[in-house]
C-alpha positions in Angstrom: -3.0 10.7 -7.3 -5.4 12.9 -5.9 -5.5 14.2 -2.3 -8.9 12.1 -1.5 -7.2 8.9 -3.1 -4.4 9.2 -0.7 -6.7 9.7 2.4 -8.7 6.6 1.2 -5.3 4.6 1.0 -4.4 6.2 4.3 -7.6 5.1 6.4 -7.5 1.7 4.9 -3.8 1.4 6.0 -4.7 2.7 9.3 -8.0 0.1 9.6 -5.6 -2.7 8.6 -2.9 -1.6 11.1 -0.3 -1.6 8.4 3.1 0.4 8.1 3.9 2.8 4.9 5.7 -0.1 3.3 3.2 -3.2 3.3 3.8 -6.2 1.0 0.8 -7.9 -0.3 1.2 -10.9 2.0 1.3 -8.3 4.8 -2.2 -6.7 3.4 -3.5 -10.0 2.9 -2.6 -11.4 6.7 -3.9 -8.2 8.4 -7.4 -8.6 6.4 -7.5 -12.2 7.6 -6.9 -11.9 11.0 -9.0 -8.7 11.6 -12.2 -10.5 9.3 -11.8 -13.7 12.1 -12.4 -11.3 14.6 -14.9 -8.8 13.1 -16.9 -11.4 11.1 -20.9 -11.7 11.3 -21.0 -15.4 11.9 -18.9 -15.0 15.1 -20.6 -12.0 16.4 -23.3 -12.2 18.9 -27.0 -11.7 17.5 -27.5 -8.4 18.9 -23.9 -7.3 17.1 -24.4 -8.8 14.1 -25.3 -5.6 12.1 -22.1 -3.5 13.4 -20.2 -6.7 12.7 -21.4 -6.8 9.3 -20.8 -3.2 8.5 -17.1 -3.6 9.9 -16.7 -6.6 7.6 -17.9 -4.3 4.8 -15.4 -1.4 5.8 -12.4 -4.3 6.0 -13.3 -5.4 2.6 -13.3 -2.3 1.1 -9.8 -1.5 2.4 -8.6 -4.6 1.8 -9.5 -4.5 -2.2 -8.6 -0.7 -2.2 -4.7 -1.6 -1.1 -4.4 -4.8 -3.4 -5.7 -2.5 -6.4 -3.0 -0.1 -5.5 -0.3 -2.4 -4.5 -1.3 -5.4 -6.5 2.0 -5.9 -8.6 4.4 -3.4 -7.1 6.3 -2.5 -4.1 4.7 1.1 -3.9 4.9 3.2 -0.8 1.7 4.1 0.7 2.1 7.4 1.3 2.9 10.0 -1.4 6.4 11.0 -1.4 6.3 15.1 -0.6 10.3 14.9 -1.5 10.0 14.2 -4.9 11.4 16.4 -7.7 10.5 14.2 -10.6 8.1 14.8 -13.3 5.4 12.4 -14.1 7.1 10.5 -16.3 10.2 10.3 -14.6 8.0 9.0 -11.7 6.4 6.4 -13.8 10.0 5.2 -15.1 11.3 5.0 -11.6 8.4 2.8 -10.4 7.5 1.0 -13.8 10.5 1.4 -15.8 11.4 -2.3 -15.8 8.1 -3.7 -16.3 7.8 -5.0 -19.5 4.3 -4.0 -20.5 4.6 -0.5 -18.9 8.2 0.4 -19.2 10.3 2.2 -21.6 11.4 -0.1 -24.7 15.4 -0.2 -25.3 16.2 1.4 -28.6 
């Protein structure tokens, strides 16, 4: 993953107030709580524009994290200490997946 993509994930994680290992349930819970607080329908008339912008930012962060973490328990930070090559990294995370994993001979 490129540095810019990790930076986007880090910003999304910070915006939603998540730890480095957040479950999908935690991501959804954080989004719901923040969206109730910042939704344009609950904002005053003069703050509706900024509330709308904030909701869009929250929604983008939410979708980014869900797309990244949708079916796997993947940390939201890059592993700096890895000595694995690309294939080993993939098999370590997805090796047991019936679709993407390595088939037994």
